C-alpha positions as CSV (number, residue, x, y, z in Angstrom):
1,X,-9.1,11.7,-19.9
2,X,-7.6,15.1,-20.5
3,X,-6.3,16.3,-23.8
4,X,-2.9,16.7,-22.3
5,X,-2.8,13.0,-21.6
6,X,-3.7,12.1,-25.1
7,X,-1.1,14.4,-26.6
8,X,1.9,14.0,-24.4
9,X,3.3,12.7,-21.1
10,X,4.1,15.2,-18.4
11,X,7.0,15.3,-16.0
12,X,4.8,16.1,-13.0
13,X,5.5,17.6,-9.6
14,X,9.3,17.9,-9.7
15,X,11.4,18.5,-6.7
16,X,9.0,17.1,-4.1
17,X,10.8,15.5,-1.2
18,X,9.2,12.3,0.3
19,X,10.1,11.7,3.9
20,X,9.6,8.0,4.4
21,X,8.2,4.6,3.2
22,X,6.2,2.2,5.3
23,X,6.0,-1.5,4.1
24,X,4.9,-1.6,0.5
25,X,2.9,1.6,0.9
26,X,4.4,5.0,0.6
27,X,3.4,7.6,3.2
28,X,4.2,11.2,2.3
29,X,4.4,14.2,4.7
30,X,4.6,17.4,2.9
31,X,4.2,21.1,3.8
32,X,2.5,23.3,1.3
33,X,0.4,26.4,0.9
34,X,-3.4,26.6,0.9
35,X,-4.9,29.2,-1.5
36,X,-8.1,30.9,-0.5
37,X,-10.5,32.9,-2.7
38,X,-9.4,35.9,-0.6
39,X,-5.8,35.3,-1.6
40,X,-4.9,34.6,2.0
41,X,-2.2,31.9,2.4
42,X,-1.2,29.7,5.3
43,X,0.9,26.7,6.0
44,X,-0.7,23.2,6.5
45,X,0.3,19.6,6.4
46,X,-0.9,16.6,4.4
47,X,-0.2,12.8,4.5
48,X,-0.7,10.4,1.6
49,X,-0.8,6.6,1.7
50,X,-0.5,4.8,-1.6
51,X,-2.0,1.5,-2.7
52,X,-1.4,0.1,-6.2
53,X,-4.5,-0.8,-8.2
54,X,-4.8,-3.5,-10.9
55,X,-4.2,-2.5,-14.5
56,X,-7.8,-3.1,-15.4
57,X,-8.5,0.2,-13.6
58,X,-6.0,2.2,-15.7
59,X,-8.5,5.0,-16.5
60,X,-10.2,5.1,-13.0
61,X,-12.4,8.2,-13.1
62,X,-15.1,7.9,-10.4
63,X,-15.4,6.5,-6.9
64,X,-18.3,5.4,-4.6
65,X,-18.9,3.0,-1.7
66,X,-20.5,-0.4,-2.2
67,X,-20.7,-1.9,1.3
68,X,-17.2,-2.1,2.7
69,X,-15.6,-1.9,-0.8
70,X,-15.2,0.8,-3.4
71,X,-16.8,1.1,-6.8
72,X,-15.2,2.8,-9.8
73,X,-15.4,3.1,-13.6
74,X,-13.0,3.8,-16.4
75,X,-13.6,6.7,-18.8
76,X,-13.5,6.6,-22.6
77,X,-11.7,3.6,-23.9
78,X,-13.5,1.0,-21.8
79,X,-16.8,-0.7,-22.3
80,X,-19.8,0.1,-20.1
81,X,-18.5,-1.5,-16.9
82,X,-18.3,-0.8,-13.2
83,X,-15.6,-2.3,-11.0
84,X,-15.7,-3.4,-7.4
85,X,-12.4,-3.5,-5.5
86,X,-11.4,-3.5,-1.8
87,X,-9.5,-1.0,0.2
88,X,-6.3,-3.0,-0.3
89,X,-6.6,-2.5,-4.0
90,X,-7.7,-6.1,-4.9
91,X,-10.2,-6.3,-7.8
92,X,-13.3,-8.2,-6.7
93,X,-15.5,-8.2,-9.8
94,X,-16.7,-6.1,-12.8
95,X,-20.3,-5.4,-13.8
96,X,-21.0,-5.2,-17.6
97,X,-23.9,-3.2,-19.0
98,X,-25.0,-4.2,-22.5
99,X,-27.7,-1.6,-22.7
100,X,-25.6,1.4,-21.8
101,X,-22.8,3.2,-23.8
102,X,-19.6,4.5,-22.4
103,X,-19.0,7.5,-24.7
104,X,-16.9,9.2,-22.0
105,X,-17.8,8.2,-18.5
106,X,-16.1,10.6,-16.1
107,X,-17.6,10.4,-12.6
108,X,-19.9,8.3,-10.3
109,X,-22.3,9.6,-7.7
110,X,-24.7,8.0,-5.3
111,X,-27.5,8.5,-2.8
112,X,-29.4,6.0,-0.6
113,X,-31.3,4.5,-3.6
114,X,-29.4,5.1,-6.8
115,X,-26.0,5.3,-8.5
116,X,-25.5,8.1,-11.1
117,X,-23.0,7.4,-14.0
118,X,-21.8,10.7,-15.5
119,X,-21.3,10.2,-19.3
120,X,-20.4,13.9,-19.6
121,X,-16.8,14.0,-20.9
122,X,-16.7,16.6,-23.7
123,X,-13.0,17.4,-24.4
124,X,-13.6,19.3,-27.6
125,X,-17.2,20.7,-26.9
126,X,-18.6,18.6,-29.8
127,X,-21.0,16.3,-27.9
128,X,-24.8,16.8,-28.1
129,X,-25.6,13.6,-26.1
130,X,-24.4,14.4,-22.6
131,X,-26.2,12.2,-20.1
132,X,-26.3,10.7,-16.6
133,X,-27.4,7.1,-16.3
134,X,-29.5,6.2,-13.2
135,X,-29.0,2.7,-11.7
136,X,-30.6,1.2,-8.7
137,X,-28.5,-0.5,-6.0
138,X,-28.9,-3.8,-7.9
139,X,-27.3,-2.0,-10.9
140,X,-30.5,-2.1,-12.9
141,X,-30.8,0.9,-15.2
142,X,-33.8,3.1,-14.2
143,X,-33.5,6.1,-16.5
144,X,-31.4,8.7,-18.2
145,X,-30.9,12.4,-17.4
146,X,-30.0,14.4,-20.5
147,X,-28.2,17.7,-20.2
148,X,-27.0,20.5,-22.4
149,X,-25.4,23.9,-21.7
150,X,-27.8,26.7,-22.5
151,X,-25.0,29.1,-23.5
152,X,-23.5,26.6,-26.1
153,X,-24.7,27.5,-29.6
154,X,-22.2,25.6,-31.8
155,X,-20.6,22.2,-31.5
156,X,-17.6,22.6,-33.7
157,X,-14.3,21.2,-32.4
158,X,-12.7,23.6,-29.9
159,X,-9.7,22.6,-27.7
160,X,-9.8,25.4,-25.2
161,X,-13.5,25.4,-24.4
162,X,-15.9,25.9,-21.4
163,X,-18.3,23.0,-22.0
164,X,-16.4,20.0,-20.6
165,X,-17.0,18.5,-17.2
166,X,-15.8,15.5,-15.2
167,X,-17.1,16.2,-11.6
168,X,-20.6,15.2,-10.4
169,X,-22.0,14.6,-7.0
170,X,-25.4,14.5,-5.1
171,X,-26.5,17.3,-2.9
172,X,-30.0,16.8,-1.5
173,X,-32.5,16.4,-4.3
174,X,-30.1,17.6,-6.9
175,X,-27.1,16.6,-8.8
176,X,-24.2,19.2,-8.8
177,X,-21.8,19.4,-11.7
178,X,-18.5,21.3,-11.8
179,X,-17.2,22.3,-15.2
180,X,-13.7,21.7,-16.5
181,X,-13.2,25.1,-18.2
182,X,-10.0,25.2,-20.2
183,X,-10.5,28.9,-21.2
184,X,-10.6,30.4,-17.7
185,X,-9.4,27.6,-15.4
186,X,-12.4,28.4,-13.3
187,X,-15.2,26.0,-12.6
188,X,-18.9,26.8,-13.1
189,X,-21.3,25.1,-10.8
190,X,-24.5,23.6,-12.3
191,X,-27.4,22.1,-10.5
192,X,-30.3,20.1,-11.8
193,X,-32.8,17.5,-10.4
194,X,-31.6,13.9,-10.0
195,X,-34.7,12.6,-11.8
196,X,-35.0,11.5,-15.5
197,X,-35.6,14.4,-17.8
198,X,-34.0,16.9,-20.2
199,X,-32.2,19.9,-18.6
200,X,-30.7,23.0,-20.1
201,X,-28.0,24.2,-17.7
202,X,-27.0,27.7,-16.6
203,X,-24.3,28.3,-13.9
204,X,-25.4,28.8,-10.3
205,X,-22.0,29.9,-9.3
206,X,-18.3,30.0,-10.3
207,X,-15.2,28.8,-8.4
208,X,-11.8,30.3,-8.9
209,X,-10.0,27.0,-8.9
210,X,-7.1,28.0,-11.2
211,X,-7.1,24.4,-12.4
212,X,-9.2,21.8,-14.4
213,X,-11.6,20.1,-12.0
214,X,-11.8,16.3,-12.4
215,X,-14.0,15.0,-9.5
216,X,-16.3,15.9,-6.7
217,X,-17.9,14.5,-3.6
218,X,-20.2,15.9,-0.9
219,X,-20.9,15.0,2.7
220,X,-24.3,16.0,4.1
221,X,-23.2,15.3,7.7
222,X,-20.3,17.7,7.4
223,X,-21.8,20.0,4.8
224,X,-18.5,19.5,3.0
225,X,-17.8,19.6,-0.7
226,X,-14.4,18.3,-2.0
227,X,-12.9,18.5,-5.5
228,X,-9.8,17.4,-7.3
229,X,-8.1,19.0,-10.3
230,X,-4.8,19.7,-12.1
231,X,-3.2,22.5,-14.0
232,X,-1.4,22.6,-17.4
233,X,1.9,21.9,-15.6
234,X,0.6,18.6,-14.3
235,X,0.3,19.7,-10.6
236,X,-2.5,17.9,-8.8
237,X,-4.8,19.7,-6.4
238,X,-7.3,18.9,-3.7
239,X,-10.0,21.4,-2.7
240,X,-12.4,21.7,0.3
241,X,-15.5,23.9,0.6
242,X,-17.0,23.9,4.1
243,X,-20.6,25.0,4.7
244,X,-21.4,24.3,1.0
245,X,-25.2,24.2,1.3
246,X,-25.3,26.8,4.1
247,X,-23.6,29.3,2.0
248,X,-25.5,28.2,-1.2
249,X,-23.5,29.6,-4.0
250,X,-22.1,32.7,-2.4
251,X,-19.0,33.4,-0.3
252,X,-17.6,29.9,-0.6
253,X,-14.4,29.4,1.4
254,X,-12.5,27.5,-1.2
255,X,-9.2,26.0,0.1
256,X,-6.7,24.6,-2.3
257,X,-4.1,22.0,-1.5
258,X,-1.2,20.8,-3.6
259,X,-1.2,16.9,-3.6
260,X,2.4,15.7,-3.3
261,X,2.4,13.0,-5.9
262,X,4.5,12.3,-9.0
263,X,3.3,11.1,-12.4
264,X,-0.4,11.1,-11.6
265,X,-3.7,12.4,-12.8
266,X,-6.2,12.4,-9.9
267,X,-9.8,11.8,-11.3
268,X,-11.8,10.5,-8.4
269,X,-12.5,11.3,-4.8
270,X,-14.6,9.9,-1.9
271,X,-15.0,11.4,1.6
272,X,-14.1,9.2,4.5
273,X,-14.4,11.9,7.2
274,X,-13.9,15.6,7.4
275,X,-10.1,15.1,7.4
276,X,-9.7,11.8,5.4
277,X,-10.4,11.0,1.8
278,X,-10.0,8.3,-0.8
279,X,-8.6,9.5,-4.2
280,X,-7.6,7.5,-7.3
281,X,-5.2,8.3,-10.1
282,X,-5.1,7.0,-13.7
283,X,-2.0,5.1,-14.7
284,X,0.6,7.6,-15.9
285,X,4.1,7.4,-17.4
286,X,3.8,3.6,-17.8
287,X,2.9,3.3,-14.2
288,X,0.0,1.6,-12.3
289,X,-3.3,3.2,-11.4
290,X,-3.3,4.0,-7.7
291,X,-5.6,4.4,-4.7
292,X,-4.5,7.1,-2.2
293,X,-5.7,7.7,1.3
294,X,-5.3,11.4,1.8
295,X,-5.3,13.0,5.3
296,X,-5.4,16.6,6.2
297,X,-3.5,17.3,9.4
298,X,-5.3,19.8,11.6
């Protein structure tokens, strides 16, 4: 959860025109600008299909597949639980972990063998116990990855800091973490092995997101990295980086999309295909948490 959410409610994304409603789901068509690292701008189109989620998922902050369903978690404020729900928004079950702690769970990643729960929320840069829990596909804990930022020397409370993160995903044999840098509104990229151990992190690259990054997902088949984020005005953004591994950490073609949604904070993303994605929003302005199917129109 962001500091903005804890301190005040935002009137987000004013003056967005929604074209039509289908059934009990809203479908939005909206023209917007895409921002490139090269400052080149072009026109594109996006569609957004909305599904309400149950109130138990009010702080949804991570997204993965479990069979034909989706798996999520709540960030700080909930106990150590994962939630299974279907693509129509119906809650199927929750899984409680009595041996784990939810200090500030922020994202959820997976590979063929394991789930990775990112207990990495660090709003005020005071935490010295940042960790990623490793669970097998039967949800049995198999170890803990402990991380720290090599450049961080003090842990006194600091609102505008560079040592927070909410976005984690798997790329090959590594986990990739994207920072939520409130000082620069850039995002540092950190990589480290996805095996139990203690790791001191230094940036492998920096993205000029001009926003606070909140979630990440990667597709090996498409070599596609996607991110979500928001700015201090409450605007919600979606990012794509094609050829992520091919280009390693240089010359990333970062594309930035404005998500046409009101009263939202997008904190989870899951790739469906190179043009379709699941994203979820926490409950905002006394509303319901939501699942969105986002489609980029070619």
